C-alpha positions as CSV (number, residue, x, y, z in Angstrom):
1,M,0.2,0.1,-0.4
2,P,1.2,3.3,-0.2
3,Q,2.1,4.9,2.4
4,S,2.2,9.2,3.4
5,D,5.4,10.5,3.4
6,S,4.3,13.0,7.0
7,N,3.3,10.3,9.5
8,C,3.6,6.6,7.5
9,R,-0.2,6.3,7.6
10,Q,-1.4,3.7,5.6
11,I,-3.1,5.8,2.5
12,P,-6.1,3.2,0.2
13,V,-5.5,3.2,-2.9
14,H,-9.6,4.1,-3.8
15,V,-11.6,6.0,-0.8
16,A,-15.3,6.4,-1.8
17,I,-17.4,8.7,0.4
18,I,-21.3,8.5,0.8
19,M,-22.1,12.4,1.3
20,D,-24.6,12.5,4.1
21,G,-26.2,15.3,5.8
22,N,-26.8,18.3,3.6
23,G,-30.4,18.6,4.4
24,R,-29.8,18.4,8.4
25,W,-26.4,20.9,8.5
26,A,-29.1,23.5,6.3
27,A,-32.0,22.6,8.8
28,A,-29.4,22.8,12.3
29,H,-28.6,26.5,10.6
30,G,-31.5,27.8,10.2
31,L,-31.3,27.8,6.4
32,P,-33.2,26.5,3.3
33,R,-31.8,22.6,2.1
34,T,-29.9,24.5,-0.9
35,S,-27.9,26.0,1.2
36,G,-26.7,22.8,2.8
37,H,-26.1,21.1,-1.2
38,R,-24.1,24.6,-2.0
39,Q,-21.6,23.5,1.6
40,G,-22.0,20.4,0.3
41,A,-20.2,21.6,-3.2
42,E,-17.7,23.4,-1.3
43,A,-17.1,20.0,1.2
44,V,-16.0,18.2,-3.0
45,R,-14.1,20.9,-3.6
46,R,-12.2,20.0,-0.1
47,A,-12.4,16.1,-0.3
48,V,-10.7,16.6,-3.9
49,E,-7.7,18.5,-2.5
50,A,-6.9,16.5,0.7
51,S,-7.1,13.7,-1.7
52,I,-4.6,14.6,-3.8
53,E,-2.6,15.8,-0.9
54,L,-3.0,12.6,0.9
55,G,-2.0,11.0,-2.3
56,I,-5.2,8.8,-2.8
57,G,-4.8,7.8,-6.0
58,H,-9.1,7.0,-6.7
59,L,-11.6,9.3,-5.0
60,T,-15.7,8.3,-5.8
61,L,-18.1,10.3,-4.4
62,F,-22.2,9.4,-4.5
63,G,-23.6,12.3,-5.5
64,F,-26.9,11.8,-6.6
65,S,-28.1,8.3,-6.0
66,S,-31.6,6.6,-8.4
67,E,-34.0,6.7,-5.4
68,N,-32.8,10.9,-4.9
69,W,-35.9,11.9,-7.0
70,K,-37.9,11.1,-5.1
71,R,-37.4,14.2,-3.7
72,P,-39.4,17.3,-3.6
73,E,-39.6,18.9,-7.6
74,S,-38.5,22.3,-5.7
75,E,-35.3,20.1,-4.6
76,I,-34.2,18.3,-7.6
77,R,-34.6,21.8,-9.5
78,D,-32.0,23.4,-7.4
79,L,-29.6,19.8,-6.7
80,M,-29.5,19.7,-10.9
81,S,-29.2,23.6,-11.0
82,L,-25.9,23.2,-8.4
83,L,-24.5,20.4,-10.5
84,E,-24.7,22.1,-14.0
85,R,-22.7,25.2,-11.9
86,Y,-20.2,22.9,-10.4
87,L,-20.1,21.2,-13.8
88,R,-19.2,24.4,-15.6
89,S,-16.8,26.0,-12.3
90,E,-15.0,23.1,-11.9
91,I,-13.8,21.0,-14.3
92,A,-10.9,23.5,-15.7
93,E,-9.8,23.3,-12.2
94,L,-10.1,19.9,-12.2
95,H,-8.1,19.4,-15.3
96,K,-5.4,21.6,-13.9
97,N,-4.8,19.6,-10.9
98,N,-4.1,16.0,-13.1
99,V,-7.4,15.4,-12.1
100,R,-9.8,12.9,-14.0
101,L,-13.2,13.3,-14.2
102,R,-15.4,9.9,-14.8
103,I,-19.2,9.6,-14.1
104,I,-21.1,6.9,-13.5
105,G,-24.8,5.9,-13.4
106,D,-27.7,6.1,-16.2
107,R,-27.5,10.0,-17.6
108,T,-29.6,10.1,-19.5
109,V,-32.2,11.7,-17.4
110,F,-30.3,14.5,-17.1
111,A,-30.7,17.9,-19.3
112,P,-28.7,17.7,-22.7
113,D,-26.2,20.5,-21.3
114,V,-26.0,18.4,-18.5
115,A,-25.2,15.4,-20.0
116,K,-22.7,17.4,-22.6
117,L,-20.8,19.2,-19.8
118,M,-20.4,14.8,-18.3
119,S,-19.1,14.1,-21.3
120,E,-16.9,16.7,-22.5
121,G,-15.4,17.2,-18.5
122,E,-14.3,13.7,-18.8
123,A,-12.7,13.8,-22.2
124,L,-10.9,16.8,-21.2
125,T,-9.8,15.0,-18.4
126,R,-8.7,11.3,-19.7
127,S,-5.1,11.4,-19.8
128,N,-4.7,12.8,-16.2
129,N,-3.4,11.6,-13.7
130,R,-3.1,12.2,-10.0
131,L,-6.2,11.5,-8.8
132,N,-9.4,9.6,-10.3
133,L,-12.3,11.4,-9.5
134,T,-15.3,9.2,-9.8
135,I,-18.9,11.1,-9.2
136,A,-21.7,8.5,-9.4
137,L,-25.0,10.6,-10.4
138,N,-28.4,8.9,-10.6
139,Y,-26.9,6.0,-10.1
140,G,-27.9,2.5,-7.7
141,G,-26.0,-0.4,-7.1
142,R,-28.7,-3.4,-8.2
143,A,-29.4,-1.3,-10.9
144,D,-25.4,-1.9,-12.0
145,I,-25.9,-5.0,-11.1
146,V,-28.6,-5.5,-13.0
147,Q,-27.6,-3.9,-16.1
148,A,-24.2,-5.7,-15.9
149,V,-26.6,-8.9,-15.7
150,R,-28.1,-7.8,-19.0
151,R,-24.8,-7.2,-20.8
152,A,-23.5,-11.1,-20.2
153,A,-26.8,-12.4,-21.2
154,E,-26.5,-10.1,-24.4
155,E,-23.3,-11.3,-24.7
156,V,-24.6,-15.4,-24.5
157,R,-27.6,-14.7,-26.7
158,L,-25.7,-13.5,-29.1
159,G,-23.4,-16.8,-29.1
160,R,-20.4,-14.7,-28.1
161,L,-20.3,-16.4,-24.5
162,D,-20.5,-19.5,-22.9
163,P,-22.4,-19.0,-19.2
164,S,-19.6,-21.6,-18.1
165,D,-16.8,-18.9,-18.7
166,I,-18.9,-15.8,-16.4
167,T,-16.3,-15.4,-14.2
168,E,-16.0,-12.6,-11.2
169,E,-13.1,-11.0,-12.8
170,R,-15.2,-11.1,-16.1
171,F,-18.3,-9.8,-14.6
172,A,-17.2,-7.1,-12.5
173,G,-16.3,-5.8,-16.3
174,W,-19.7,-5.0,-17.4
175,L,-20.6,-2.9,-14.1
176,L,-20.5,0.6,-14.5
177,S,-16.9,1.3,-12.6
178,E,-15.2,-0.7,-15.2
179,G,-11.3,-0.1,-14.9
180,L,-11.7,1.1,-11.3
181,P,-10.2,-0.7,-8.1
182,D,-13.1,-2.1,-5.5
183,P,-13.2,0.6,-3.0
184,D,-10.2,-0.5,-0.2
185,L,-12.7,2.0,2.5
186,L,-15.7,3.5,2.8
187,I,-16.9,6.9,4.6
188,R,-20.6,7.5,4.9
189,T,-21.3,11.6,7.1
190,S,-24.1,11.9,9.2
191,G,-23.9,9.3,11.6
192,E,-26.3,6.9,9.5
193,Q,-25.1,3.1,9.5
194,R,-25.7,2.2,5.9
195,I,-24.5,2.3,2.7
196,S,-27.8,2.7,0.8
197,N,-27.6,1.0,-2.4
198,F,-24.2,2.4,-2.9
199,L,-21.4,0.2,-5.0
200,L,-22.9,-2.8,-4.1
201,W,-20.8,-5.2,-5.9
202,Q,-17.7,-3.5,-5.2
203,S,-17.6,-3.0,-2.1
204,A,-17.2,-6.7,-0.7
205,Y,-14.4,-6.6,1.1
206,T,-14.6,-2.8,1.5
207,E,-13.7,-1.2,4.8
208,F,-16.9,0.9,6.6
209,V,-16.3,3.9,8.3
210,F,-19.7,6.3,9.9
211,L,-18.3,10.0,10.9
212,D,-20.8,11.8,12.5
213,I,-20.5,15.1,11.3
214,L,-22.4,16.4,8.7
215,W,-21.6,16.6,5.0
216,P,-20.7,20.3,4.3
217,D,-18.5,20.0,8.1
218,F,-16.6,17.6,6.2
219,S,-12.6,18.2,6.1
220,K,-9.2,16.8,5.2
221,R,-8.7,16.5,9.4
222,D,-12.2,13.8,9.0
223,L,-10.8,12.1,6.2
224,E,-7.4,11.8,8.1
225,S,-9.3,9.9,10.7
226,A,-11.1,7.9,8.5
227,I,-7.8,6.6,7.2
228,T,-5.8,6.5,10.5
229,E,-9.3,3.9,11.4
230,F,-8.8,1.9,8.6
231,G,-5.0,1.3,9.0
232,R,-6.2,-0.2,12.2
233,R,-8.1,-3.1,10.2
234,E,-6.6,-6.0,9.5
235,R,-7.9,-7.0,5.9
236,R,-7.7,-10.8,5.6
237,Y,-10.2,-11.0,2.6
238,G,-11.8,-14.3,4.2
239,A,-8.8,-15.5,5.2
240,S,-8.2,-15.7,9.3
241,G,-6.0,-14.3,11.2
242,A,-2.6,-14.5,12.8
């Protein structure tokens, strides 16, 4: 595993984060939920900067789940507007900092302008390698597995694949996260202790750290704290311990 030069902390290759608590942060401050989402976007920027500084190779953020469409229409509009503003303002900065952007999820439901920004951001940053930033938008872990099953079934139907040749490794290549290593560490803020349909297949041997802070308050110190806890874990992958 890569090591942090400053304190020899064990640094996970891939960190995934469920960014939870924007609404509660806004309520606690007597502000509309939109303000919580805006502050959450600032926390995204801090998480990216901290990941670069700590030498993390992959950062995956759960930006918007396929279940989030159940929220009030006014909040959905605010979230989509914020997403568009974030993409317009941050893509150039990500590129400047040698960060590769990748979006996973069903983007067919997004407005054409937003979908275009996603594609342009991915194309512009494709060759960057300082940090691989993946944002899950309109993503659901179960839907991801189902679409992978459909892809496998289509290969079988066309006679290009025998069912006996389907392995875990091959199946992982049909997931939307194709090419990404499985997360070593998954962090969820807000104190909730569930993964909410996020990276279900990919998190089979991921270490989970649940933080009591709300996402808009997330800082480099919180990321370091989670990584320190990660370093205390013994990852056995089903094998017996010492």
